[in-house]
Every structure is written in structure tokens, then in C-alpha cells.
matplotlib code that plots the C-alpha trace (Angstrom):
import matplotlib.pyplot as plt

x = [-1.5, -1.2, -4.5, -3.4, -0.2, -2.0, -4.5, -1.7, 0.1, -3.0, -3.6, 0.0, -0.4, -3.7, -2.5, 0.6, -1.5, -4.0, -1.2, 0.5, -0.3, -0.9, 1.4, 2.7, 2.7, 3.7, 1.1, 2.5, 0.0, 0.1, 0.9, -0.6, -1.7, -4.8, -6.6, -9.6, -7.3, -5.8, -9.2, -10.4, -7.4, -7.8, -11.5, -10.5, -8.0, -10.5, -13.2, -10.7, -10.1, -6.9, -5.7, -3.8, -0.7, 1.0, 1.2, 4.4, 4.5, 8.2, 8.9, 6.5, 3.2, 2.5, 0.7, 1.8, -1.0, -1.6, -3.7, -4.6, -4.2, -1.7, -4.3, -6.5, -4.0, -4.4, -7.9, -6.2, -3.9, -6.5, -7.1, -6.2, -4.9, -2.2, 1.3, 2.8, 2.3, 5.2, 5.6, 7.4, 10.7, 12.7, 16.0, 19.1, 22.3, 25.3, 28.2, 31.5, 34.1]
y = [-0.8, -4.5, -4.5, -1.7, -3.5, -6.7, -4.8, -3.1, -6.5, -8.1, -5.2, -5.6, -9.4, -9.2, -6.5, -8.6, -11.7, -9.8, -8.2, -11.6, -13.0, -9.6, -8.3, -4.7, -2.6, 0.9, 2.8, 5.9, 8.7, 10.5, 14.2, 16.7, 15.2, 16.8, 15.9, 14.7, 12.3, 11.0, 10.4, 8.6, 6.3, 5.5, 4.7, 2.4, 0.6, 0.0, -1.1, -3.6, -5.2, -3.4, -1.5, 1.8, 1.5, 4.8, 7.8, 9.2, 12.9, 13.4, 13.9, 11.6, 11.1, 7.5, 5.1, 2.0, -0.5, -4.2, -6.7, -10.3, -11.6, -10.3, -10.6, -8.0, -5.2, -5.5, -4.0, -0.7, -0.8, 0.5, 3.7, 7.0, 8.3, 5.7, 6.1, 2.8, -0.2, -2.2, -4.8, -3.4, -5.1, -5.3, -3.5, -5.6, -5.0, -4.6, -6.9, -5.0, -7.7]
z = [33.3, 32.6, 30.8, 28.6, 27.7, 26.9, 24.7, 22.8, 22.4, 21.0, 18.6, 17.3, 16.9, 15.2, 12.8, 11.9, 11.3, 9.1, 7.0, 6.5, 3.1, 1.6, -1.1, -1.1, -4.2, -5.0, -7.1, -8.8, -9.7, -13.1, -13.1, -12.4, -9.1, -7.6, -4.4, -6.4, -8.3, -5.1, -3.6, -6.8, -6.8, -3.0, -3.7, -6.6, -4.4, -1.6, -4.1, -5.7, -2.2, -1.3, 1.7, 1.7, 3.9, 3.3, 1.0, -0.4, -1.1, -1.8, -5.5, -7.4, -5.6, -4.9, -2.5, -0.8, -0.9, -0.1, -1.8, -0.6, -4.2, -6.8, -9.6, -7.9, -8.5, -12.2, -11.9, -11.2, -14.2, -16.6, -14.6, -16.3, -13.0, -12.4, -13.9, -12.8, -10.4, -9.1, -6.5, -3.4, -2.8, 0.4, 0.1, 0.0, 2.0, -0.3, 0.7, 0.3, 0.9]

ax = plt.figure().add_subplot(projection="3d")
ax.plot(x, y, z, "-o")
ax.set_aspect("equal")
plt.show()
């Protein structure tokens, strides 16, 4: 049991350290979105040195991706399958005083 907990803790720490320094982006796909288009964009992201973190299927189809260097994301901007690319920003709490 302890070995399992130690292993899970190490996996968590390693994944946190690896993700640190990466910048998150939201990549919106152009309509109509097909599975072939999604697969092509995913392949382009991986080939450009990025990692796919999540896929958004509500409303507009988009991907949450990370890149170690902001300049690498611009390789995707010329794709005919991508509608927009924007840096993911943390939400801010509204202060109602």
C-alpha cells in the first residue's frame, strides 16, 4: 500500500515538473469539424512540439494544448483547419466591495 502511494505521489510530482514552463493555449477548429480534421490538427500539434491537454466538445470544438516555447504555436497558425489560437488565461475573481 505504501509503495503504491509513493508511486502515485512521484507520478504527480513528475507530471507537475514536466508541465511547468509550458504555456497553455486554446486552439479553436474551423467548422464544419470532422474527425479527420481533429486528427490532422492533433498530429500537427504533436509534430510542432506541443502536447494535447484536453478536448472541448461543447459549442465550438477546440483543444487545450501546451507548448514549451510560445513561438512554436505560430507554426499552427497557417493551418486551414484552425479558426483561432489564444493563450489560456486564468480566471479572475471579481471583487464586489
